[in-house]
C-alpha positions, -999 to +999 in steps of 0.1 A: -076+399-184-100+370-179-136+375-188-163+365-164-173+336-186-137+322-188-134+325-150-167+306-146-154+279-169-122+276-149-142+273-117-164+245-131-134+227-146-110+230-117-128+244-087-101+270-083-108+299-106-078+294-128-053+281-103-050+251-125-045+216-109-029+208-143+001+229-132+012+198-112+014+163-126-014+139-115+012+116-099+048+115-089+051+149-072+086+156-060+094+170-026+102+205-040+068+207-058+050+196-027+068+222-006+060+250-030+024+239-031+022+241+007+034+277+007+015+290-023-006+321-018-044+318-014-061+317-048-088+342-057-120+342-036-105+319-010-110+286-029-083+260-023-083+232-048-068+200-032-052+191-065-032+223-064-018+210-031-007+177-045-038+155-045-041+131-074-077+120-071-068+087-089-080+064-062-047+047-060-023+073-045-027+084-009-039+120-009-040+125+029-011+149+031-023+170+002-058+173+016-045+183+050-022+209+033-051+225+015-071+227+048-041+242+066-037+268+039-074+277+041-072+280+079-040+301+077-057+325+053-085+331+078-109+306+062-120+294+028-134+267+006-114+235+001-126+221-032-126+184-042-131+183-080-143+150-096-120+122-086-114+096-059-092+108-030-078+079-010-071+091+026-063+083+062-072+108+089-082+143+077-081+170+103-108+197+100-102+233+111-122+264+120-136+286+092-130+259+066-157+245+042-151+213+024-169+213-010-173+178-025-181+186-061-202+163-083-182+131-091-158+135-061-153+108-034-132+108-003-124+071+003-111+057+036-078+038+030-076+002+044-068+000+081-040-023+092-050-059+097-046-075+132-009-076+142+001-053+113+018-020+119+005-001+089-024-002+065-026+007+028+005+023+015+022+022+048-002+046+065-025+045+095-054+065+110-047+088+139-045+068+172-076+069+194-069+095+222-066+083+258-099+084+275-098+056+301-115+076+328-148+074+309-145+041+289-166+022+315-196+044+309-203+037+272-190+014+245-155+021+233-164+038+201-183+066+217-152+077+237-128+084+208-128+107+178-092+109+165-094+074+148-117+087+121-116+096+084-125+132+090-123+146+125-123+179+144-121+189+181-126+223+197-133+240+163-161+261+150-177+276+119-171+245+097-191+229+070-190+200+046-213+200+016-220+178-014-230+165-037-200+142-035-194+110-015-176+099+016-169+062+014-156+045+046-142+016+025-113+008+049-130+016+082-138-010+108-174-013+120-162-019+156-179-052+159-146-072+154-132-064+189-152-078+218-141-092+251-154-125+264-184-108+279-194-094+245-184-058+253-167-037+226-130-031+235-102-010+220-090-018+185-053-018+177-037+016+170-040+028+134-075+014+127-102+039+117-138+033+126-158+065+120-164+085+088-169+119+105-162+126+142-166+160+159-161+168+196-168+201+214-175+222+183-201+248+174-216+263+142-214+232+121-232+225+088-233+191+071-253+191+039-261+174+006-233+147+005-236+109+008-219+084+031-214+048+021-202+023+047-195+048+075-178+024+100-190+022+135-206+057+131-213+076+099-214+107+121-203+108+157-210+143+169-203+149+206-208+182+223-216+199+190-239+230+193-257+250+166-256+219+143-274+216+110-276+182+092-296+185+059-302+163+029-276+136+037-279+101+022-263+075+045-261+038+035-241+021+062-231-009+082-236+005+118-251+037+132-260+064+106-257+094+129-251+097+166-260+132+180-245+130+215-246+158+242-255+183+214-277+214+217-296+234+191-297+207+164-316+205+131-318+173+112-339+173+080-345+157+047-321+128+054-322+092+041-306+065+064-303+028+055-286+011+085-297-026+087-272-035+115-276-006+139-295+026+146-303+052+119-307+086+137-297+084+173-297+113+198-276+103+228-265+119+261-235+099+272-207+106+297-181+107+269-172+143+276-164+135+313-196+150+326-233+147+321-245+170+294-281+170+279-290+168+243-314+197+240-334+216+215-334+191+187-357+188+156-357+158+133-380+162+103-387+148+068-364+118+071-366+082+058-351+055+080-348+019+070-330-013+076-345-032+047-319-028+019-286-043+011-256-021+017-250+004-011-283-003-029-300+028-016-272+050-029-270+033-063-307+034-067-313-004-070-330-007-036-323-044-032-343-059-004-327-085+018-338-120+012-363-132+038-337-155+054-308-131+052-289-125+085-296-088+089-306-071+121-331-047+105-325-019+130-325+014+112-347+033+136-348+067+153-338+063+189-331+085+219-306+064+239-291+040+248-264+061+264-285+084+287-265+102+314-271+138+306-307+140+294-330+146+264-349+179+266-371+197+241-371+173+211-395+172+182-396+145+155-420+150+126-429+139+091-407+108+091-410+074+073-399+040+087-396+009+066-383-026+074-368-015+107-375-010+144-398+018+156-394+048+178-373+042+210-372+066+239-348+052+265-334+066+297-316+040+318-284+059+330-300+086+351-310+111+324-341+133+324-361+127+292-387+154+291-408+173+266-407+151+235-432+155+207-435+130+178-460+136+150-468+126+114-451+092+111-457+063+087-443+028+094-443-004+074-429-039+080-415-033+114-394-060+132-401-048+168-423-024+188-437+006+169-433+026+201-408+017+229-404+038+260-381+026+288-372+041+321-347+017+336-319+014+361-288+002+343-271+033+358-239+031+338-221+062+351-203+075+382-219+056+412-220+086+435-241+107+411-260+083+389-296+077+399-328+067+382-339+095+359-373+105+345-393+099+314-423+123+311-443+148+291-443+128+259-468+135+230-472+112+200-498+118+174-507+111+137-489+078+134-498+049+111-482+015+111-487-015+088-474-050+095-461-047+130-447-080+144-468-105+162-447-111+194-441-074+204-467-048+210-459-011+217-442-010+251-441+016+278-423+003+309-409+020+339-396+001+369-411-004+404-411+029+422-402+049+391-431+054+366-432+069+331-454+100+334-476+123+314-479+105+281-505+114+255-511+093+223-537+104+197-547+097+161-528+064+158-536+034+136-515+002+141-521-030+122-502-060+136-496-095+122-517-110+150-522-148+153-510-154+189-527-182+208-543-182+243-510-190+261-495-157+250-521-138+270-508-154+302-471-143+298-457-121+325-427-102+311-397-099+335-388-065+349-351-066+339-345-033+357-308-031+349-307-046+314-297-030+282-329-015+269-344-031+238-380-042+231-370-079+231-356-076+266-391-085+278-397-114+255-432-117+239-458-093+253-492-104+266-509-078+245-510-072+207-515-035+209-499-018+240-482-032+271-481-005+298-463-011+331-453+014+358-470+043+341-488+073+356-510+099+339-516+082+305-541+093+279-550+077+246-576+091+222-587+082+187-565+051+184-572+019+165-554-014+168-561-040+141-548-075+136-543-093+102-551-126+119-572-132+150-552-128+182-561-143+216-543-117+236-560-084+248-553-053+229-541-035+261-523-048+291-520-025+321-499-033+352-492-008+380-508+020+360-523+051+377-548+075+361-553+063+326-579+076+301-589+058+269-612+078+246-625+067+212-603+036+211-610+007+187-597-028+188-610-064+183-624-079+215-614-115+222-631-139+246-616-122+276-621-086+263-597-060+250-582-048+283-563-068+309-559-048+342-534-057+369-531-033+397-547-003+381-560+029+397-582+057+384-591+042+350-616+057+325-628+043+292-653+062+271-669+063+237-648+033+226-655+003+205-629-017+225-649-017+257-680-003+273-678+030+291-664+025+326-648+044+354-629+024+380-611+037+411-591+006+419-586-027+401-565-056+412-572-081+385-599-077+358-605-081+321-628-058+302 
């Protein structure tokens, strides 16, 4: 009879408490051996070693079938742990199932096999990824990648009580980033069948835990999670070529302690698309203790070398936390706290497809070397959704506090912009310090940014802003207190530009005053400035055009 210590040694060595992977050769499994492995009884304690089901882990042999057999066996037993001992498991699509936990042991890696090249029928080893499921009814309402989950390395639909935990690696080596297929208008279109473009995709699931593992090169999405409730994402390290994680139409979500390097797209991105065939809000979300960046070469965060891009390298430097762009269902009850931004864009809160964006709190943030606005809020009218039901949404009750930003770009200030007739409402900003590059000349103060009511929402949609601190347009009930704006070089623009703003309070605000003052007012009602170094105390009921 095995002693406890010998059982423990077996577990550490094989991940299967003595159901030895060595019982099967590392390569060249015959059909009879594979069949017997598929029907073997569940090992003690519900641990299912993928090597016992035929996986080689040699990085050369396709292990897809063996991994799926181990998952099937765990699910058939009523649940269990599917263990990946140290090794490299080359796979196409892996199908997750309820009550199954994938345990990526130290030294293990699930690697995406090469997708078929254009006009090829098969990829590496004659295999392909599962075909993207038909979803043409909703394809027009968001980019192609958001509408499909089957064409992924790991995927699950209508399942529950699942988990994936590290400290191993998921490497999307053979995945497409989705940028290679565009129509003449620049819109993403369907890739050929057999191509995989997501590391992990889940649809209509609940009770999901993703913890402690790393993702390298995750394809179009490292995580595409749509309609996933009771979701925990903790201590992931994602170093990727497109979005780090998209949390779409999900409710009761906790994201914490994550590192995301995503120079070419967004880092952590709550969305509320129409991909489920109806408008469903993303609700009750906390994001905390995360570092997002777009400043490092692919893979250099995971390998610890932290190689910065060269100054002239063609990188987008995105890497931010953004609610949007897909925004049909809404964003309700969201808090973001204790996060660090570096070499990327800032916060973006965007509702342009009819969503209600309400009750958002952001606090305790540091930012360095941004490439666009530190804060971007956009209420727009792109209205990408069913015409009969899609109307302009709301963006209101937003609190941002305790934020510091160093080296923000010259051409773009923080931006809060609604559209005519639809104002951003009830915004409070406090305890903020922003240092910008500065250096703009007098001509920049005369710029009138276009409305672009139906454009894709990005800070650069407006061009350079006529303020170096905050550009506010179509805003109602705005309050700013204990905020300082500094410039590394003198700037001829005002710190604050207000257009069509009603009821705005500025208290204890500090900013350099140029020849024309620190405030440019264009169509402002009910303005109060007090105890501020940026301007003298004043209370104005109506202002058409004035500088203070």
